[in-house]
N, C-alpha and C positions, 0 to 999 in steps of 0.2 A: 504494500500500500504506500502511495506517495505521501510526502509530508503534508501536501495540500489536502489530500483526501482524509488523512488522519485528523488534521485540524478541523475539517468540516464535520467529521463524524463526532469529534469530541464536543463541538459547539452545539450539536443537536441534543446532547444529553446533559451538558453542564453549562452553567452561566455564573458570572461573578455576583456576589452578594452586593445589593445596592446600598452599600454603606461607605461613607468616605474613608479612604485608606484601607479598605478591607480587601484582602486577596483570597478570601475563603470561597470555595466553589460550592454551589448548591445544585441540586438536580433540577432538570426541566420540569418534572412533575410537581416539585415544590413551588416553582414559579407559577405554573398553571393553577395550582391550588390557591395561591395568593391572589391571582387575577380573578379567579372565580369568587373568592370571598369579597373582593373589592366591588365586583358587580352586584353581589348579593347585598352588600352594605348600601349601595345606591338604591336598589329596589326597596329596601327597608326604610330608607330615608324618604323616598317618594311616598311610600305608604303612610309614614308618619305625618308628612306634610298634608296628605289627603285627609287623614283623620282630624288633624288640627283645624283644617278649613271647614270640615263638616261640623265640628263642635262650635267653631266660631259662627257659622251660619245659624245654627240653632239658637245660640245665645243672642245674636243680633236680632233675630226674629222675636225672641222672647222679650227683649227690651222694647222693641218697636210696638209690640202688641200691648205691653203693660202701659206704655205712654198713650196709646189709642184708648185703652180702657179708662185711663185717668181722665183724658180730655172729653171723652164722649159719655162718661159715667156708665160704662157698659160693664155691669157686674158679672155677667156670664163670661165675657172675654177675660176679665181679671181672674176668675176662678180657673179658667183653662191655663193661664200662665202659671198660676200657683201649682197646679197639678203637673205641669210640664217640667218643673224644676227637678223632679226625680230622674228624668231622662238625662238632663245635663249632668247630674251627679254620677250617673252610671257611665256616661261617656268620659268623664274626667278620670275615673279609675282605669278605663280601657286605655286612654292616652298615656297615662303614667306607666302602665305596664309595658306599653310599646317602647317607651323611652328607656326603661330599665333593661328591657331585653336587648336593645341595640347596644347599650353601654356594656352589658355583660358579654355578649357574643362577639362584638366587633372592636371594642375598645377604640372608638374613633378618635382622631386627633385634629388639630387645627380648625378649619372652618366647619368640618362635619361635627366636631365636638361642640363648637359654639352653637351650632344649630340645635342639637339635642338639648343642651343646657337651656337655651332660649325657649324651646318648646315646653320644657318642664316648668319654667317660670310662667309662660303664657297660660299654660293649662290651669294653674292655680288662679290666675287673674280672671280667666274666662268663667271658672266655676263661681268665683265671688260675684262676677257680673250677673250670673244667673240668679244667685241668691238675692242680689239687690233688685233685680227685675221682679222677682216674686214678692219682695217687700213692698215695692211700688204698687204692685197689683193688690196686695192686702190692704194698703192704705186707700186704694181706689174703691175697694168694696166698702170700707168705712165711710168714705166721702160720698158714696152713692146715696147714703141716707140723708144727705143734706143738699137737696137739689137747688135750694135757694142761694147757696154759697157760690158766687161766681169766681172762677179761678182767674188770677191776674194774667194778663196777656204774656207777661215775661216767662211764665211757667212753660207755655208752649214753645216759646223761643229757646229757652234753655234746653228743653227736652229734644228739640230738633237738632241743636248743636251737639248734644251728647250722642244721639243716634248717628250723626254724621262722623263724629270722632271714632266711634266704634267701627263703623263701616270702613273708614279710611285706614284705621290701624290694621284691619284684616287685609285690606288691599296691599299694605306694606309687606305683610307676610308673603302674599302671593307673588308680588313683583320683586321682593328684596330691595325695595326703594328706600334708602336712608334719607333722601331729601324730603319725600312725602312724610316719613316718620318724624322728621324735625318739625314739619308744618303741623302735625297732629299735636306734638308737645306744645307748640306755641298757642294752639287753640284752647288749651286748658286754662289759660289766663282769662279768656273771654267767659268761660263757664264759671270760673271762680268769681268774676265781677258780677255776673247775673245772680249767683247764689247770695252774695253779700247784699245786693240791692233788694232781692226778694225777702231776705231775712228782716231787713229794716221795714219794708212795706207791711209784712205780715204782723210785725210787732205793733204797727200803727192800727191795723184793722182790729187787733185784739183789744187795744186800748179804747177804740171807738165803741165796741160792743162786746163786753166780757161774756155775755150769755152765749156767744158763738165761739167760745174758746176751743171746744173739742175739735171741730173741723179744721180750724187754723193750725192747731197742734199737729193734726194728721198731715197737713200740707207742709209744715216745716220738716217733717220726717221725709216726705217725698223729695223735696229739693235737696235734702242732705244725701239721700240715696243716689239721686241723679249726679250730684257733684262727685260722689265716690266712684260711680261708673266711669265718669270722665277721667278721674285719676288712674283708674285701672287701664283704660284705653291708652293713656299716656305711658303707663308701664310697658304695655305691649309694644308701643312705638319705640321706646327706649331699648327694649330687647332686640328689636329688629336692627337698630343702629349697632348694637353689640354684635349681633349675628353677622352683619355685612362688613362692618369696619373693624371689629375687634376692640372697640373702645367702649368703656363703661361711662355713661353720661349721667347716671343717677348720682345725686348728692355731690355734684361737682363743686358746690360752694365749700365743701369740707377741705378741698385741696388749696383753697385760696389763703 
């Protein structure tokens, strides 16, 4: 056998370890196994992304329906939202199990690891959003007993901004768009301003007619829940920035 043929034959069976400065040889079958595992990891990551978006869609719909129940005084719709929270809880467990499976089987690194870690954080935030949507629905049921109480226009404005923030935060996950994620974070200031304004307005309504204390207290809870949902949407946007850029933007003021 010529030297050329012998070298070709050897290369069919052996390759060098893909480590800097390593001269160790590994078998072609090992390389093929690693390639197959890499492909399997990408499939699992795609599945994880799909489940995340499914949970996000369910949560977004739950929030939107709870807001509709609030503004239209639709008690039946509110009760549907409350009942639907169990499905969100079930999906949260499923998503967490998928994340842990990927970490255990594939031990991902770099961007893949950041994605799995980000999904674990998002999963908790989405579940909390579902809880707050159910809380809004519960308050809507209580408010339905006070048809004479007119909701301030700013409540609908605040609710619309919150729903848009949730929708855009999920778009960030789909598109991996850190610029859109930054815009979502900026929107949180607008929701906070509306929350503060409504808090002052509701205090004035209570002072004007103490006999209507109960429904206004219920509404104070509603705007607090909406403000918290906006905070959680901001968390998801910040997780996307971490996932895409590898930079942690939460609590940046601590580094000053």
